[in-house]
N, C-alpha and C positions, 0 to 999 in steps of 0.2 A: 395563704395557707390552704384554702379550699381547693385551689387549682392543683397544687402539688399533691394533696391527698387524693384528689380525683385521678390524677395521672398514676399514682401508685396503685389505686384500686384497679384501674384499667390494665396496668402492667402485670399485676400478679393474679387478678381474678377474671380478667377478660370481660365478656358481656353477661348481663343478667339473663335469666330465663326468658324465652320469648313471651310467655304469658304475662310477665311483669315488665316488659320493655316498652317504654313510651313511644319509641320510634316504630315499633311493630304496630302499636295502636294507631299511630298517625297513618301508617301504610294501609291498615285495614279501612280506616275512614276514606282515604283517597281512592282506594280500589272500589269501595262500595258506591260512593257518589259518582265516580268516574266511569262506571260500567256502561252507561248509556249516553255519555256526553258526545261521543264521536258520531252518533247517528243523526245529530241535529245539523241544520244548515249552518254555514260558517259564522254568521253574526250571532245567532243564538248560542252556538257552541262556545264562542268566545265569552259571551256574557255569563253563561252558566258556569264556565270554567273559572272565571274571575270571582263570581259569587261564592262558589263552593270553596275556592281557595281562601277568600277573605273570611268566610264563616269558620272554617277549620283553624285558620291562623288566629282569629280572634279568641276562639275557645282555648287554644294552646297557650297563647300569651296570657290570657286571663287566669288560667289555672296556675301557671308558674309565677305570675305576679302575686297571686294569693299565697302560694307556698313561700315565696320569698318574704312577704310581709309577716308570715307566721314565724319563720325561723329567725328573723331579726330580733325577736323578743327573747331568744335564748342568750345565754352567756357566750362570750367570745369563742371559747374552744368548742362548745357544743354547736354553736351556729356554723362554724367552719366545717365540722364533721357532717352536719346535716346538708350543708350546701354542696359538699363534695359528693355525697351520695345522690343528690338530685342532679348535679352536673354530669357525673360520669356517663350515664346512658346517652347523653347528647353528643358524645364523640366516641370514636372507635379507632384508637391509635395502634394498640398492640395487635388487634385482629387484622389490620391492614398489613402490618409487617409479616405476620404469620402466614397470610394468604400468599404473599409474594414468595416467601420461603418455600411454601408448599408447591408452587408452580415449578420452581427450580429443582426441588427434590424429585418431582414427577418427571421432569425433563431428563434427569439422570437415569431414570428407568426406561422410559420410551416416550417418543414424541406424542403419540396419541393420548397417553395419560396426562401429559402436560397441557395439551389442547383442551381436554375436558376440564381440568382444574382451573384453567384460565377463565372459563366461563363465569366463575365466581367473582371475577374482577372487572370484566369488560362486557359490553353489550354487542360488540361487533362479532361477526361469524368467525369461528376459530378453526373450522374443519380443515382448511387448506393451508394454514399458517406453517411456515418453515420453522426450524429450530431458532434461527436468529430473530424471526418475526415474533415468535412466542416471547422471547426475552425482551424485545423492544416493547411489546404490548404490556408486559408485566411492569417494566420500568416506567412507562408512560402512566399507567394506572397508579403506580406507587406515588409518583410526583403529583398527579392531579388530585388523588384522594388524600394525600397528605394535607392539602389545602381544605378539601371538602370535609374530611373526617376529623380534622384536629385544629388547624390554624384558624380557619374561619369561625367555628363555634367559639373558640377561646377569644377571638377578636371581638365578637359580639357580646360575649360574657363580660369582657372588660368594659365595653361601652354601655351596655344596657342590663347587666346582671343576668340572672337566670332567665327572665323573659326574653332577653336578646338572644341567648344561646338557643332557647327553644324555638324562637321565631326562625332563626337560621335553619335549624334542623328540620322544621316543618317545610320550609321553602325548598331546601335541597332534596328532601324526600319527594315532594310534589314534582320537582323537575325530573328526578330519576324515573318517576312513574308516568308522567304526562308530557314531559318536555321533548317530544320527538316530532319530526316532520311526517309527511304522509297523512294518515288518518287522524293523527293528533295535532296536525298543523294549527288549527284554530282552537280546539278545546284546551290544548296545553300551552298556548302562546302566553297567556298571562303568567302562568307558573314559570315558564322559561325566562321571561323578562325579569320577573321578580328575583329569580335565582341569579341572573346576570348582574343585577344591581347590587345584591347583597354580597356577591363574591368579588366585586370590582377591586376594592382595596386589598382584602386578604390574599387574593391570588397573586397580586404584585409583590406583596410582602413575602409570600412563600417563595416566589421565584428569586427574589433577592437573597433570601436566607439560603436557598439551595445553591445558588451560583456563588455567593460569597464574593471574594475578590478575584474570581476566575475570569471575569469579563466586565466591560463597562456597560452602563445602562443602555447605551445605544445599540450594542450588539444583542443584549438580552431582548430588548424591545423588537428589534428586527426579526429575530427568530420566533418570538412569541406571536407576532402578527401573521405568521405563515399558516396558522390553524384557523378554521372557520369560527371557532368560539372566541368571544372577546376576552375570556379569562383562562381557560384551561391551558393555553399555550405558554403562559408565564411560568408555572412550576415545571412543566415538561421541558421548556427551553433551559431553565435554570439547571436542571439535573443533567441535561445533555451537555451543556457547556462546561459544567463543573467537572464531569467525568471524561470529557472529550469523546462523547459517543454520538453516533447517528441514531436518531429515533424517528420512526416514520409510521404512517398509516397508509397502506397501498391505495393509490388513487386519490389521496386527500392531501397529504403534506409530508415533507421531509425536513426535520429539524437538524441543524448542524450537519449538512450533507457531507462535509469533509471529515467527519468523525469516524471512529472505527466501529465495527460491528460488535455488539455486546457479547461478552463471554460470561462464564460462571463467576469469575473474579469480579467482573463489572457489576453483576447483580449483587454480590456481597458488598461491594463498595457503595452501591446505591442504597442498600439497606442501612449501612453504617451512617451514611450521610443523612438519610431520612430520619433515623433515630436521633442523631445529633440535633437536627433542625427541630424535630418534635419536642425534645426535652428543652431545648433553648427557648422555643416559643412558649412552652409551659412555664418556665422559670420567669421569663419576661412578663407573661400575663399575671403570674403569681405576685411578682414584685409590684406591678401596677395596681393590682387590687389591694395589696397590703398597704401601699402608700396612700391611696385615695379612696379605697373602698370599691365595692362592686357597683357597676352602673355609673361610670364617671360623668356621663352626660346628665345625670340627675333626673332622668325621666321616670325611674321606678324606685 
């Protein structure tokens, strides 16, 4: 019940104010402690990055473990409502869909507006992207972030309860801020590897849900491994194969190269598919927690 209530809160009320958002607090911590990490030699940068990651993660998990222990003392209905309010900020489903819609709406006005709006979704440079590349980037982000923003947090919620969802959200936020090559190569390496580990199973689940019966596992796996990331290729390949699209990042990869170039209708179809997968994942997670309770591994 808590998962479904959290999804309804997300769908109708979007995100809480920034000053009350735990993910914003996580980001503030990571930006503060990470401000000078990259100035250190490689070994020291790696060790400090790992230390501050573990320190922040321990605090986040400890807080949510305490909150979960408190709410379990309430009656069934009250406990579910409290759990839903605590779970909701740890995923962002409706906001993801809204951002992709906003890119397509901007593209209907002019290309430059769409390029600017796309920056909310991707970290790659958008200044020189063509119309088709803007759509490809938006769809890739839709697929990848469907995992990062919804499926993975729910997966860890089912396994480890609220502390598990919070653990994942902290790890994913750290990867988003620190997990880059270049000057962050060593300082962010621990965060990047932790995110890879926590996403390993959820990313493959997301890819399978997006692809459905459109392709065999072998085909999905082949396309997914074309990307440099061990995980992000799975949901992107699943969406590309399901819709029959080519999705690419210039100079990096091309998924389903024989697919067609995305159109407005394809973006709408991608949004419908993502919405279906998101709600399906939520219902499955809700049924799992209803049958066996939160944290089925019994660690919390």
